[in-house]
py3Dmol code that shows the C-alpha trace and the ligand (Angstrom):
import py3Dmol

protein = """\
ATOM      1  CA  UNK A   1       0.000   0.000   0.000  1.00  0.00           C
ATOM      2  CA  UNK A   2       1.271   3.457  -0.850  1.00  0.00           C
ATOM      3  CA  UNK A   3       2.298   5.599   2.140  1.00  0.00           C
ATOM      4  CA  UNK A   4       0.353   8.772   2.931  1.00  0.00           C
ATOM      5  CA  UNK A   5       1.495  11.667   0.768  1.00  0.00           C
ATOM      6  CA  UNK A   6       1.603  15.262   1.932  1.00  0.00           C
ATOM      7  CA  UNK A   7      -0.453  17.699  -0.118  1.00  0.00           C
ATOM      8  CA  UNK A   8       2.740  19.315  -1.398  1.00  0.00           C
ATOM      9  CA  UNK A   9       4.088  15.927  -2.570  1.00  0.00           C
ATOM     10  CA  UNK A  10       0.777  15.143  -4.220  1.00  0.00           C
ATOM     11  CA  UNK A  11       0.914  18.194  -6.465  1.00  0.00           C
ATOM     12  CA  UNK A  12       4.670  18.028  -7.115  1.00  0.00           C
ATOM     13  CA  UNK A  13       5.600  17.332 -10.722  1.00  0.00           C
ATOM     14  CA  UNK A  14       8.464  15.474 -12.415  1.00  0.00           C
ATOM     15  CA  UNK A  15       8.204  18.092 -15.161  1.00  0.00           C
ATOM     16  CA  UNK A  16      11.117  20.466 -14.499  1.00  0.00           C
ATOM     17  CA  UNK A  17       9.509  23.377 -16.389  1.00  0.00           C
ATOM     18  CA  UNK A  18       9.412  26.358 -14.047  1.00  0.00           C
ATOM     19  CA  UNK A  19       5.903  27.558 -13.133  1.00  0.00           C
ATOM     20  CA  UNK A  20       6.741  30.976 -14.548  1.00  0.00           C
ATOM     21  CA  UNK A  21       7.485  29.463 -17.982  1.00  0.00           C
ATOM     22  CA  UNK A  22       4.337  27.326 -17.916  1.00  0.00           C
ATOM     23  CA  UNK A  23       2.308  30.526 -18.176  1.00  0.00           C
ATOM     24  CA  UNK A  24       3.267  31.292 -21.777  1.00  0.00           C
ATOM     25  CA  UNK A  25       2.447  29.586 -25.065  1.00  0.00           C
ATOM     26  CA  UNK A  26       5.082  28.658 -27.646  1.00  0.00           C
ATOM     27  CA  UNK A  27       4.901  32.180 -29.083  1.00  0.00           C
ATOM     28  CA  UNK A  28       5.547  33.722 -25.646  1.00  0.00           C
ATOM     29  CA  UNK A  29       1.992  34.966 -25.121  1.00  0.00           C
ATOM     30  CA  UNK A  30       0.258  34.788 -21.761  1.00  0.00           C
ATOM     31  CA  UNK A  31      -1.999  31.707 -21.714  1.00  0.00           C
ATOM     32  CA  UNK A  32      -2.258  30.883 -17.985  1.00  0.00           C
ATOM     33  CA  UNK A  33      -1.723  33.089 -14.925  1.00  0.00           C
ATOM     34  CA  UNK A  34      -0.126  31.281 -11.984  1.00  0.00           C
ATOM     35  CA  UNK A  35       2.111  33.951 -10.487  1.00  0.00           C
ATOM     36  CA  UNK A  36       3.342  37.485 -11.234  1.00  0.00           C
ATOM     37  CA  UNK A  37       6.898  36.092 -11.313  1.00  0.00           C
ATOM     38  CA  UNK A  38       7.936  35.866 -14.936  1.00  0.00           C
ATOM     39  CA  UNK A  39       5.655  38.685 -16.097  1.00  0.00           C
ATOM     40  CA  UNK A  40       7.922  41.533 -17.168  1.00  0.00           C
ATOM     41  CA  UNK A  41       7.264  45.233 -16.723  1.00  0.00           C
ATOM     42  CA  UNK A  42       5.921  45.726 -20.238  1.00  0.00           C
ATOM     43  CA  UNK A  43       3.393  42.882 -19.916  1.00  0.00           C
ATOM     44  CA  UNK A  44       2.185  44.124 -16.521  1.00  0.00           C
ATOM     45  CA  UNK A  45       1.934  47.669 -17.914  1.00  0.00           C
ATOM     46  CA  UNK A  46      -0.063  46.350 -20.882  1.00  0.00           C
ATOM     47  CA  UNK A  47      -2.491  44.560 -18.521  1.00  0.00           C
ATOM     48  CA  UNK A  48      -2.877  47.670 -16.347  1.00  0.00           C
ATOM     49  CA  UNK A  49      -3.404  49.902 -19.408  1.00  0.00           C
ATOM     50  CA  UNK A  50      -6.039  47.507 -20.729  1.00  0.00           C
ATOM     51  CA  UNK A  51      -7.740  47.416 -17.296  1.00  0.00           C
ATOM     52  CA  UNK A  52      -8.096  51.222 -17.369  1.00  0.00           C
ATOM     53  CA  UNK A  53     -10.289  50.846 -20.465  1.00  0.00           C
ATOM     54  CA  UNK A  54     -12.801  48.801 -18.471  1.00  0.00           C
ATOM     55  CA  UNK A  55     -13.245  51.428 -15.745  1.00  0.00           C
ATOM     56  CA  UNK A  56     -16.153  53.883 -15.802  1.00  0.00           C
ATOM     57  CA  UNK A  57     -17.203  56.380 -13.125  1.00  0.00           C
ATOM     58  CA  UNK A  58     -19.432  54.915 -10.394  1.00  0.00           C
ATOM     59  CA  UNK A  59     -23.080  55.259 -11.419  1.00  0.00           C
ATOM     60  CA  UNK A  60     -22.290  55.219 -15.169  1.00  0.00           C
ATOM     61  CA  UNK A  61     -22.995  52.108 -17.280  1.00  0.00           C
ATOM     62  CA  UNK A  62     -20.284  49.450 -17.074  1.00  0.00           C
ATOM     63  CA  UNK A  63     -18.198  48.561 -20.128  1.00  0.00           C
ATOM     64  CA  UNK A  64     -19.529  45.556 -21.987  1.00  0.00           C
ATOM     65  CA  UNK A  65     -17.867  43.735 -24.886  1.00  0.00           C
ATOM     66  CA  UNK A  66     -18.203  40.538 -26.879  1.00  0.00           C
ATOM     67  CA  UNK A  67     -14.566  39.462 -26.525  1.00  0.00           C
ATOM     68  CA  UNK A  68     -15.517  36.237 -24.734  1.00  0.00           C
ATOM     69  CA  UNK A  69     -18.651  35.441 -26.735  1.00  0.00           C
ATOM     70  CA  UNK A  70     -18.708  31.658 -27.347  1.00  0.00           C
ATOM     71  CA  UNK A  71     -16.275  31.050 -24.483  1.00  0.00           C
ATOM     72  CA  UNK A  72     -17.130  29.370 -21.176  1.00  0.00           C
ATOM     73  CA  UNK A  73     -15.480  30.350 -17.905  1.00  0.00           C
ATOM     74  CA  UNK A  74     -15.703  28.034 -14.861  1.00  0.00           C
ATOM     75  CA  UNK A  75     -15.118  29.371 -11.352  1.00  0.00           C
ATOM     76  CA  UNK A  76     -13.770  26.571  -9.146  1.00  0.00           C
ATOM     77  CA  UNK A  77     -13.318  27.951  -5.641  1.00  0.00           C
ATOM     78  CA  UNK A  78     -12.252  25.273  -3.175  1.00  0.00           C
ATOM     79  CA  UNK A  79     -11.705  28.001  -0.523  1.00  0.00           C
ATOM     80  CA  UNK A  80     -14.137  30.783   0.475  1.00  0.00           C
ATOM     81  CA  UNK A  81     -14.187  34.035  -1.507  1.00  0.00           C
ATOM     82  CA  UNK A  82     -16.412  37.058  -1.969  1.00  0.00           C
ATOM     83  CA  UNK A  83     -14.408  39.591  -3.995  1.00  0.00           C
ATOM     84  CA  UNK A  84     -12.349  37.389  -6.309  1.00  0.00           C
ATOM     85  CA  UNK A  85     -15.140  35.010  -7.219  1.00  0.00           C
ATOM     86  CA  UNK A  86     -17.768  37.737  -7.750  1.00  0.00           C
ATOM     87  CA  UNK A  87     -15.396  39.872  -9.805  1.00  0.00           C
ATOM     88  CA  UNK A  88     -14.302  37.008 -12.092  1.00  0.00           C
ATOM     89  CA  UNK A  89     -17.991  36.182 -12.568  1.00  0.00           C
ATOM     90  CA  UNK A  90     -18.927  39.783 -13.450  1.00  0.00           C
ATOM     91  CA  UNK A  91     -15.815  40.278 -15.578  1.00  0.00           C
ATOM     92  CA  UNK A  92     -16.560  37.183 -17.669  1.00  0.00           C
ATOM     93  CA  UNK A  93     -20.258  38.062 -18.094  1.00  0.00           C
ATOM     94  CA  UNK A  94     -19.457  41.663 -19.074  1.00  0.00           C
ATOM     95  CA  UNK A  95     -17.245  40.236 -21.832  1.00  0.00           C
ATOM     96  CA  UNK A  96     -20.050  37.979 -23.090  1.00  0.00           C
ATOM     97  CA  UNK A  97     -18.900  34.582 -21.726  1.00  0.00           C
ATOM     98  CA  UNK A  98     -21.035  31.756 -20.377  1.00  0.00           C
ATOM     99  CA  UNK A  99     -20.093  31.398 -16.705  1.00  0.00           C
ATOM    100  CA  UNK A 100     -20.270  28.328 -14.504  1.00  0.00           C
ATOM    101  CA  UNK A 101     -19.889  28.814 -10.742  1.00  0.00           C
ATOM    102  CA  UNK A 102     -19.322  25.308  -9.421  1.00  0.00           C
ATOM    103  CA  UNK A 103     -20.859  24.885  -5.983  1.00  0.00           C
ATOM    104  CA  UNK A 104     -18.048  22.933  -4.375  1.00  0.00           C
ATOM    105  CA  UNK A 105     -20.124  22.095  -1.283  1.00  0.00           C
ATOM    106  CA  UNK A 106     -22.595  20.114  -3.420  1.00  0.00           C
ATOM    107  CA  UNK A 107     -20.162  18.937  -6.126  1.00  0.00           C
ATOM    108  CA  UNK A 108     -18.962  15.362  -6.611  1.00  0.00           C
ATOM    109  CA  UNK A 109     -15.616  16.287  -5.004  1.00  0.00           C
ATOM    110  CA  UNK A 110     -17.542  15.704  -1.773  1.00  0.00           C
ATOM    111  CA  UNK A 111     -17.981  12.063  -2.950  1.00  0.00           C
ATOM    112  CA  UNK A 112     -14.246  11.670  -3.417  1.00  0.00           C
ATOM    113  CA  UNK A 113     -13.821  12.793  -7.029  1.00  0.00           C
ATOM    114  CA  UNK A 114     -10.291  14.077  -7.630  1.00  0.00           C
ATOM    115  CA  UNK A 115      -9.661  17.650  -8.719  1.00  0.00           C
ATOM    116  CA  UNK A 116      -8.415  16.341 -12.087  1.00  0.00           C
ATOM    117  CA  UNK A 117     -11.559  14.291 -12.677  1.00  0.00           C
ATOM    118  CA  UNK A 118     -13.626  17.385 -11.856  1.00  0.00           C
ATOM    119  CA  UNK A 119     -11.526  19.330 -14.345  1.00  0.00           C
ATOM    120  CA  UNK A 120     -11.777  16.663 -17.088  1.00  0.00           C
ATOM    121  CA  UNK A 121     -15.553  16.527 -16.579  1.00  0.00           C
ATOM    122  CA  UNK A 122     -15.910  20.282 -17.059  1.00  0.00           C
ATOM    123  CA  UNK A 123     -13.421  20.229 -19.916  1.00  0.00           C
ATOM    124  CA  UNK A 124     -15.700  17.710 -21.655  1.00  0.00           C
ATOM    125  CA  UNK A 125     -18.438  20.365 -21.383  1.00  0.00           C
ATOM    126  CA  UNK A 126     -16.117  22.674 -23.358  1.00  0.00           C
ATOM    127  CA  UNK A 127     -15.040  25.007 -20.593  1.00  0.00           C
ATOM    128  CA  UNK A 128     -12.277  27.229 -21.992  1.00  0.00           C
ATOM    129  CA  UNK A 129     -11.044  29.131 -18.937  1.00  0.00           C
ATOM    130  CA  UNK A 130     -10.788  27.688 -15.423  1.00  0.00           C
ATOM    131  CA  UNK A 131     -10.502  30.115 -12.501  1.00  0.00           C
ATOM    132  CA  UNK A 132      -9.170  28.167  -9.528  1.00  0.00           C
ATOM    133  CA  UNK A 133      -8.721  28.905  -5.826  1.00  0.00           C
ATOM    134  CA  UNK A 134      -7.318  26.186  -3.608  1.00  0.00           C
ATOM    135  CA  UNK A 135      -5.782  25.939  -0.135  1.00  0.00           C
ATOM    136  CA  UNK A 136      -2.958  23.649  -1.346  1.00  0.00           C
ATOM    137  CA  UNK A 137       0.259  24.969  -2.839  1.00  0.00           C
ATOM    138  CA  UNK A 138       0.961  23.745  -6.363  1.00  0.00           C
ATOM    139  CA  UNK A 139      -2.623  23.054  -7.453  1.00  0.00           C
ATOM    140  CA  UNK A 140      -2.849  25.641 -10.303  1.00  0.00           C
ATOM    141  CA  UNK A 141       0.482  24.548 -11.850  1.00  0.00           C
ATOM    142  CA  UNK A 142      -0.483  20.878 -11.445  1.00  0.00           C
ATOM    143  CA  UNK A 143      -3.676  21.553 -13.377  1.00  0.00           C
ATOM    144  CA  UNK A 144      -1.847  23.475 -16.116  1.00  0.00           C
ATOM    145  CA  UNK A 145       0.319  20.372 -16.623  1.00  0.00           C
ATOM    146  CA  UNK A 146      -2.781  18.184 -17.104  1.00  0.00           C
ATOM    147  CA  UNK A 147      -5.283  20.421 -18.862  1.00  0.00           C
ATOM    148  CA  UNK A 148      -5.986  20.193 -22.595  1.00  0.00           C
ATOM    149  CA  UNK A 149      -4.107  22.567 -24.912  1.00  0.00           C
ATOM    150  CA  UNK A 150      -7.259  24.552 -25.675  1.00  0.00           C
ATOM    151  CA  UNK A 151      -7.820  25.630 -22.030  1.00  0.00           C
ATOM    152  CA  UNK A 152      -6.456  28.372 -19.813  1.00  0.00           C
ATOM    153  CA  UNK A 153      -5.938  28.264 -16.024  1.00  0.00           C
ATOM    154  CA  UNK A 154      -6.126  31.402 -13.890  1.00  0.00           C
ATOM    155  CA  UNK A 155      -4.925  31.312 -10.284  1.00  0.00           C
ATOM    156  CA  UNK A 156      -7.506  32.987  -8.034  1.00  0.00           C
ATOM    157  CA  UNK A 157      -5.570  32.370  -4.810  1.00  0.00           C
ATOM    158  CA  UNK A 158      -3.159  29.533  -3.990  1.00  0.00           C
ATOM    159  CA  UNK A 159      -2.428  28.715  -0.327  1.00  0.00           C
ATOM    160  CA  UNK A 160       0.049  31.297   1.005  1.00  0.00           C
ATOM    161  CA  UNK A 161       1.928  31.245  -2.314  1.00  0.00           C
ATOM    162  CA  UNK A 162       0.277  33.433  -4.899  1.00  0.00           C
ATOM    163  CA  UNK A 163      -2.732  35.650  -5.658  1.00  0.00           C
ATOM    164  CA  UNK A 164      -1.676  37.248  -8.926  1.00  0.00           C
ATOM    165  CA  UNK A 165      -4.913  39.025  -9.888  1.00  0.00           C
ATOM    166  CA  UNK A 166      -4.963  40.640  -6.425  1.00  0.00           C
ATOM    167  CA  UNK A 167      -1.388  41.772  -7.122  1.00  0.00           C
ATOM    168  CA  UNK A 168      -2.469  43.313 -10.432  1.00  0.00           C
ATOM    169  CA  UNK A 169      -5.441  45.143  -8.931  1.00  0.00           C
ATOM    170  CA  UNK A 170      -3.222  46.475  -6.148  1.00  0.00           C
ATOM    171  CA  UNK A 171      -0.727  47.760  -8.749  1.00  0.00           C
ATOM    172  CA  UNK A 172      -3.539  49.376 -10.744  1.00  0.00           C
ATOM    173  CA  UNK A 173      -4.918  51.082  -7.624  1.00  0.00           C
ATOM    174  CA  UNK A 174      -1.483  52.392  -6.632  1.00  0.00           C
ATOM    175  CA  UNK A 175      -0.692  53.584 -10.173  1.00  0.00           C
ATOM    176  CA  UNK A 176      -4.006  55.444 -10.475  1.00  0.00           C
ATOM    177  CA  UNK A 177      -3.287  57.363  -7.269  1.00  0.00           C
ATOM    178  CA  UNK A 178       0.461  57.723  -7.290  1.00  0.00           C
ATOM    179  CA  UNK A 179       1.803  57.361 -10.842  1.00  0.00           C
ATOM    180  CA  UNK A 180       5.401  56.212 -11.143  1.00  0.00           C
ATOM    181  CA  UNK A 181       6.315  53.323  -8.814  1.00  0.00           C
ATOM    182  CA  UNK A 182       9.966  54.411  -8.663  1.00  0.00           C
ATOM    183  CA  UNK A 183       9.102  57.385  -6.446  1.00  0.00           C
ATOM    184  CA  UNK A 184       7.112  55.368  -3.926  1.00  0.00           C
ATOM    185  CA  UNK A 185       7.606  53.822  -0.521  1.00  0.00           C
ATOM    186  CA  UNK A 186       5.083  51.041   0.052  1.00  0.00           C
ATOM    187  CA  UNK A 187       4.558  49.494   3.507  1.00  0.00           C
ATOM    188  CA  UNK A 188       2.662  46.208   3.806  1.00  0.00           C
ATOM    189  CA  UNK A 189       1.633  45.639   7.420  1.00  0.00           C
ATOM    190  CA  UNK A 190       0.371  42.510   9.148  1.00  0.00           C
ATOM    191  CA  UNK A 191       0.614  38.756   8.749  1.00  0.00           C
ATOM    192  CA  UNK A 192       3.192  38.692   5.978  1.00  0.00           C
ATOM    193  CA  UNK A 193       4.263  35.109   6.774  1.00  0.00           C
ATOM    194  CA  UNK A 194       0.965  33.551   5.679  1.00  0.00           C
ATOM    195  CA  UNK A 195      -0.066  36.072   3.018  1.00  0.00           C
ATOM    196  CA  UNK A 196      -0.345  35.253  -0.682  1.00  0.00           C
ATOM    197  CA  UNK A 197      -1.461  38.873  -1.162  1.00  0.00           C
ATOM    198  CA  UNK A 198       1.854  40.179   0.202  1.00  0.00           C
ATOM    199  CA  UNK A 199       3.827  37.809  -2.021  1.00  0.00           C
ATOM    200  CA  UNK A 200       2.046  38.784  -5.220  1.00  0.00           C
ATOM    201  CA  UNK A 201       2.059  42.498  -4.340  1.00  0.00           C
ATOM    202  CA  UNK A 202       5.786  42.337  -3.631  1.00  0.00           C
ATOM    203  CA  UNK A 203       6.521  40.464  -6.878  1.00  0.00           C
ATOM    204  CA  UNK A 204       4.549  43.000  -8.898  1.00  0.00           C
ATOM    205  CA  UNK A 205       5.924  46.063  -7.102  1.00  0.00           C
ATOM    206  CA  UNK A 206       9.530  44.928  -7.491  1.00  0.00           C
ATOM    207  CA  UNK A 207       9.024  44.247 -11.210  1.00  0.00           C
ATOM    208  CA  UNK A 208       7.491  47.714 -11.586  1.00  0.00           C
ATOM    209  CA  UNK A 209      10.574  49.234  -9.908  1.00  0.00           C
ATOM    210  CA  UNK A 210       9.067  50.374  -6.577  1.00  0.00           C
ATOM    211  CA  UNK A 211      11.327  52.826  -4.711  1.00  0.00           C
ATOM    212  CA  UNK A 212      11.167  51.040  -1.355  1.00  0.00           C
ATOM    213  CA  UNK A 213       9.158  48.071  -0.115  1.00  0.00           C
ATOM    214  CA  UNK A 214       8.733  47.537   3.626  1.00  0.00           C
ATOM    215  CA  UNK A 215       7.138  44.510   5.267  1.00  0.00           C
ATOM    216  CA  UNK A 216       6.016  45.282   8.800  1.00  0.00           C
ATOM    217  CA  UNK A 217       4.844  42.567  11.198  1.00  0.00           C
ATOM    218  CA  UNK A 218       5.229  41.068  14.662  1.00  0.00           C
ATOM    219  CA  UNK A 219       8.213  38.704  14.808  1.00  0.00           C
ATOM    220  CA  UNK A 220       5.840  35.697  14.891  1.00  0.00           C
ATOM    221  CA  UNK A 221       4.251  36.732  11.567  1.00  0.00           C
ATOM    222  CA  UNK A 222       7.421  37.814   9.773  1.00  0.00           C
ATOM    223  CA  UNK A 223       8.272  36.247   6.402  1.00  0.00           C
ATOM    224  CA  UNK A 224      11.322  34.250   5.454  1.00  0.00           C
ATOM    225  CA  UNK A 225      13.640  37.060   4.250  1.00  0.00           C
ATOM    226  CA  UNK A 226      14.782  34.863   1.325  1.00  0.00           C
ATOM    227  CA  UNK A 227      11.214  34.988  -0.018  1.00  0.00           C
ATOM    228  CA  UNK A 228      11.389  38.801  -0.207  1.00  0.00           C
ATOM    229  CA  UNK A 229      14.991  39.653  -1.126  1.00  0.00           C
ATOM    230  CA  UNK A 230      14.195  43.244  -2.167  1.00  0.00           C
ATOM    231  CA  UNK A 231      12.172  44.221   0.897  1.00  0.00           C
ATOM    232  CA  UNK A 232      13.046  45.733   4.278  1.00  0.00           C
ATOM    233  CA  UNK A 233      11.577  43.631   7.073  1.00  0.00           C
ATOM    234  CA  UNK A 234      10.557  45.656  10.137  1.00  0.00           C
ATOM    235  CA  UNK A 235       8.804  44.990  13.435  1.00  0.00           C
ATOM    236  CA  UNK A 236       7.840  48.484  14.540  1.00  0.00           C
ATOM    237  CA  UNK A 237       4.752  50.063  12.978  1.00  0.00           C
ATOM    238  CA  UNK A 238       5.739  53.710  13.380  1.00  0.00           C
ATOM    239  CA  UNK A 239       9.142  53.114  11.791  1.00  0.00           C
ATOM    240  CA  UNK A 240       7.585  50.859   9.178  1.00  0.00           C
ATOM    241  CA  UNK A 241       5.070  53.385   7.877  1.00  0.00           C
ATOM    242  CA  UNK A 242       7.186  56.536   8.372  1.00  0.00           C
ATOM    243  CA  UNK A 243       6.798  58.732   5.248  1.00  0.00           C
ATOM    244  CA  UNK A 244       5.218  55.813   3.351  1.00  0.00           C
ATOM    245  CA  UNK A 245       3.105  56.755   0.301  1.00  0.00           C
ATOM    246  CA  UNK A 246       1.081  53.562   0.441  1.00  0.00           C
ATOM    247  CA  UNK A 247       0.122  51.590   3.543  1.00  0.00           C
ATOM    248  CA  UNK A 248      -1.496  48.203   2.994  1.00  0.00           C
ATOM    249  CA  UNK A 249      -3.026  46.397   5.981  1.00  0.00           C
ATOM    250  CA  UNK A 250      -3.391  42.592   5.990  1.00  0.00           C
ATOM    251  CA  UNK A 251      -5.518  40.440   8.244  1.00  0.00           C
ATOM    252  CA  UNK A 252      -4.104  37.592  10.329  1.00  0.00           C
ATOM    253  CA  UNK A 253      -4.626  34.479   8.178  1.00  0.00           C
ATOM    254  CA  UNK A 254      -5.843  32.282  11.059  1.00  0.00           C
ATOM    255  CA  UNK A 255      -6.950  29.517   8.677  1.00  0.00           C
ATOM    256  CA  UNK A 256      -3.290  28.981   7.672  1.00  0.00           C
ATOM    257  CA  UNK A 257      -1.716  29.182  11.121  1.00  0.00           C
ATOM    258  CA  UNK A 258      -1.200  25.804  12.759  1.00  0.00           C
ATOM    259  CA  UNK A 259      -0.453  27.047  16.278  1.00  0.00           C
ATOM    260  CA  UNK A 260      -1.343  30.479  17.637  1.00  0.00           C
ATOM    261  CA  UNK A 261       1.621  30.289  20.084  1.00  0.00           C
ATOM    262  CA  UNK A 262       3.482  33.587  19.968  1.00  0.00           C
ATOM    263  CA  UNK A 263       0.760  35.313  17.917  1.00  0.00           C
ATOM    264  CA  UNK A 264      -0.437  38.462  19.738  1.00  0.00           C
ATOM    265  CA  UNK A 265      -4.053  38.553  20.952  1.00  0.00           C
ATOM    266  CA  UNK A 266      -6.476  40.987  19.288  1.00  0.00           C
ATOM    267  CA  UNK A 267      -5.988  43.894  21.742  1.00  0.00           C
ATOM    268  CA  UNK A 268      -2.199  43.628  21.739  1.00  0.00           C
ATOM    269  CA  UNK A 269      -2.155  43.263  17.961  1.00  0.00           C
ATOM    270  CA  UNK A 270      -4.305  46.367  17.404  1.00  0.00           C
ATOM    271  CA  UNK A 271      -2.221  48.377  19.877  1.00  0.00           C
ATOM    272  CA  UNK A 272       1.053  47.534  18.146  1.00  0.00           C
ATOM    273  CA  UNK A 273       0.148  46.843  14.517  1.00  0.00           C
ATOM    274  CA  UNK A 274      -3.385  48.191  13.934  1.00  0.00           C
ATOM    275  CA  UNK A 275      -3.445  50.946  11.283  1.00  0.00           C
ATOM    276  CA  UNK A 276      -5.351  53.935  12.662  1.00  0.00           C
ATOM    277  CA  UNK A 277      -5.693  57.632  11.777  1.00  0.00           C
ATOM    278  CA  UNK A 278      -3.326  58.393  14.637  1.00  0.00           C
ATOM    279  CA  UNK A 279      -0.662  55.954  13.414  1.00  0.00           C
ATOM    280  CA  UNK A 280      -1.105  57.271   9.849  1.00  0.00           C
ATOM    281  CA  UNK A 281       0.274  60.651  11.061  1.00  0.00           C
ATOM    282  CA  UNK A 282       3.661  58.960  10.577  1.00  0.00           C
ATOM    283  CA  UNK A 283       3.030  58.220   6.896  1.00  0.00           C
ATOM    284  CA  UNK A 284       3.262  60.779   4.068  1.00  0.00           C
ATOM    285  CA  UNK A 285       0.438  63.354   4.361  1.00  0.00           C
ATOM    286  CA  UNK A 286      -1.178  62.156   1.111  1.00  0.00           C
ATOM    287  CA  UNK A 287      -0.651  58.446   1.799  1.00  0.00           C
ATOM    288  CA  UNK A 288      -3.329  56.020   0.680  1.00  0.00           C
ATOM    289  CA  UNK A 289      -4.607  53.128   2.801  1.00  0.00           C
ATOM    290  CA  UNK A 290      -5.238  49.756   1.187  1.00  0.00           C
ATOM    291  CA  UNK A 291      -6.628  46.407   2.327  1.00  0.00           C
ATOM    292  CA  UNK A 292      -7.291  43.380   0.099  1.00  0.00           C
ATOM    293  CA  UNK A 293     -10.304  42.292   2.194  1.00  0.00           C
ATOM    294  CA  UNK A 294     -11.873  40.628   3.988  1.00  0.00           C
ATOM    295  CA  UNK A 295     -11.218  43.167   6.763  1.00  0.00           C
ATOM    296  CA  UNK A 296     -11.298  42.642  10.494  1.00  0.00           C
ATOM    297  CA  UNK A 297     -12.230  46.142  11.640  1.00  0.00           C
ATOM    298  CA  UNK A 298     -10.652  47.059  14.944  1.00  0.00           C
ATOM    299  CA  UNK A 299      -7.962  44.386  14.565  1.00  0.00           C
ATOM    300  CA  UNK A 300      -5.628  45.280  11.674  1.00  0.00           C
ATOM    301  CA  UNK A 301      -7.403  48.524  10.744  1.00  0.00           C
ATOM    302  CA  UNK A 302      -9.417  51.209  12.521  1.00  0.00           C
ATOM    303  CA  UNK A 303     -12.972  51.152  11.215  1.00  0.00           C
ATOM    304  CA  UNK A 304     -13.201  54.933  10.593  1.00  0.00           C
ATOM    305  CA  UNK A 305      -9.884  54.876   8.685  1.00  0.00           C
ATOM    306  CA  UNK A 306     -11.173  52.061   6.460  1.00  0.00           C
ATOM    307  CA  UNK A 307     -14.150  54.274   5.539  1.00  0.00           C
ATOM    308  CA  UNK A 308     -12.237  57.578   5.504  1.00  0.00           C
ATOM    309  CA  UNK A 309     -10.800  59.821   2.795  1.00  0.00           C
ATOM    310  CA  UNK A 310      -7.364  58.120   2.688  1.00  0.00           C
ATOM    311  CA  UNK A 311      -8.904  54.702   2.101  1.00  0.00           C
ATOM    312  CA  UNK A 312      -8.918  53.254  -1.438  1.00  0.00           C
ATOM    313  CA  UNK A 313     -10.304  49.891  -0.316  1.00  0.00           C
ATOM    314  CA  UNK A 314     -13.534  50.015  -2.325  1.00  0.00           C
ATOM    315  CA  UNK A 315     -11.563  51.265  -5.363  1.00  0.00           C
ATOM    316  CA  UNK A 316      -9.437  48.121  -5.074  1.00  0.00           C
ATOM    317  CA  UNK A 317     -12.639  46.094  -5.439  1.00  0.00           C
ATOM    318  CA  UNK A 318     -13.789  48.117  -8.483  1.00  0.00           C
ATOM    319  CA  UNK A 319     -10.344  47.789 -10.057  1.00  0.00           C
ATOM    320  CA  UNK A 320     -10.494  44.032  -9.456  1.00  0.00           C
ATOM    321  CA  UNK A 321     -13.281  43.637 -11.997  1.00  0.00           C
ATOM    322  CA  UNK A 322     -11.360  45.699 -14.581  1.00  0.00           C
ATOM    323  CA  UNK A 323      -8.127  43.761 -14.063  1.00  0.00           C
ATOM    324  CA  UNK A 324      -9.939  40.444 -14.427  1.00  0.00           C
ATOM    325  CA  UNK A 325     -11.628  41.665 -17.625  1.00  0.00           C
ATOM    326  CA  UNK A 326      -8.198  42.594 -19.013  1.00  0.00           C
ATOM    327  CA  UNK A 327      -6.763  39.212 -18.046  1.00  0.00           C
ATOM    328  CA  UNK A 328      -9.694  37.227 -19.448  1.00  0.00           C
ATOM    329  CA  UNK A 329      -9.453  39.167 -22.743  1.00  0.00           C
ATOM    330  CA  UNK A 330      -5.716  38.558 -22.942  1.00  0.00           C
ATOM    331  CA  UNK A 331      -5.839  34.791 -22.396  1.00  0.00           C
ATOM    332  CA  UNK A 332      -8.953  34.433 -24.601  1.00  0.00           C
ATOM    333  CA  UNK A 333      -7.008  36.133 -27.381  1.00  0.00           C
ATOM    334  CA  UNK A 334      -4.139  33.682 -26.860  1.00  0.00           C
ATOM    335  CA  UNK A 335      -6.549  30.707 -26.983  1.00  0.00           C
ATOM    336  CA  UNK A 336      -8.258  32.100 -30.081  1.00  0.00           C
ATOM    337  CA  UNK A 337      -5.074  32.562 -32.105  1.00  0.00           C
ATOM    338  CA  UNK A 338      -2.877  29.634 -31.008  1.00  0.00           C
TER     339      UNK A 338
END
"""
ligand_1 = """\
8
CP
N -8.942 39.735 -1.538
C -9.573 38.539 -1.689
O -9.015 37.589 -2.231
O -10.837 38.512 -1.201
P -11.806 37.240 -1.272
O -11.214 36.177 -0.399
O -13.129 37.740 -0.781
O -11.852 36.783 -2.706
"""
view = py3Dmol.view(width=600, height=400)
view.addModel(protein, "pdb")
view.setStyle({"model": 0}, {"cartoon": {"style": "trace"}})
view.addModel(ligand_1, "xyz")
view.setStyle({"model": 1}, {"stick": {}})
view.zoomTo()
view.show()
């Protein structure tokens, strides 16, 4: 009998192709999105520029197009989501696609069907683009290695590893407020150790040439410095956000923390690492406040700050739809012309 395999072993591949290379077709065009690593500055800029075209002022009609007419997009979320799932759904519909939102709780995966058999079943129904969120590292790349050549895989959140569309929407939000990344100091504050949002934001910001990137957290939630070679790792909030142009708060990812030993309680955490209007006096006077959501008000962020004039949190959500429309159009174009 085969010994028990860890989840990481299960999704490990003998194929030595790097995940970053897997994302491109033979002509070098983006076909899958697994990570922002491997996307160069011009490709990210192209995606952000295209996203801008899908933005309209609040209250005005949304942009609709027929770019995805005849295509089917399946949302497979094996972890909870509000923003990412809803925005992929809206983005695909606004581009004219048929959209399938698989209800994982009532799907045959509950009867033991493997993720690949679920995928092959939907592939047989001519799904073209799979949007996948999973709690296990390696799942999106594993699926890319097994999917048919006519399909595209988009990573909608992978364990603590990668959340590339969140990274793109964060870049778009920062660019719309601040312009050139080279002039900026960005501070990401909170549970960096378990955050896929921090990883993707850092990858994107470094590629875009950010002036300074600071990661601010309690010692117990600090990242492995090797995972963020270009960032300054700090453990004091006032130092960490001093003169920062962008301050991004992250929640504590309790679902990914095995033991809470050493993790500060809520009151202590808010006192030392909660972003508040008072603490923001240390940042640049025109600094923006970001949060990927879901927020824990009164833990990592003061409620009135989240709703105040410095906050761009709801803009991040709006920009998320635009970024996902740009991405869906890009990969659909690759599928169409391969
Ligand atoms: N930011 C983010 O991924 O939010 P959801 O978990 O609601 O999709």
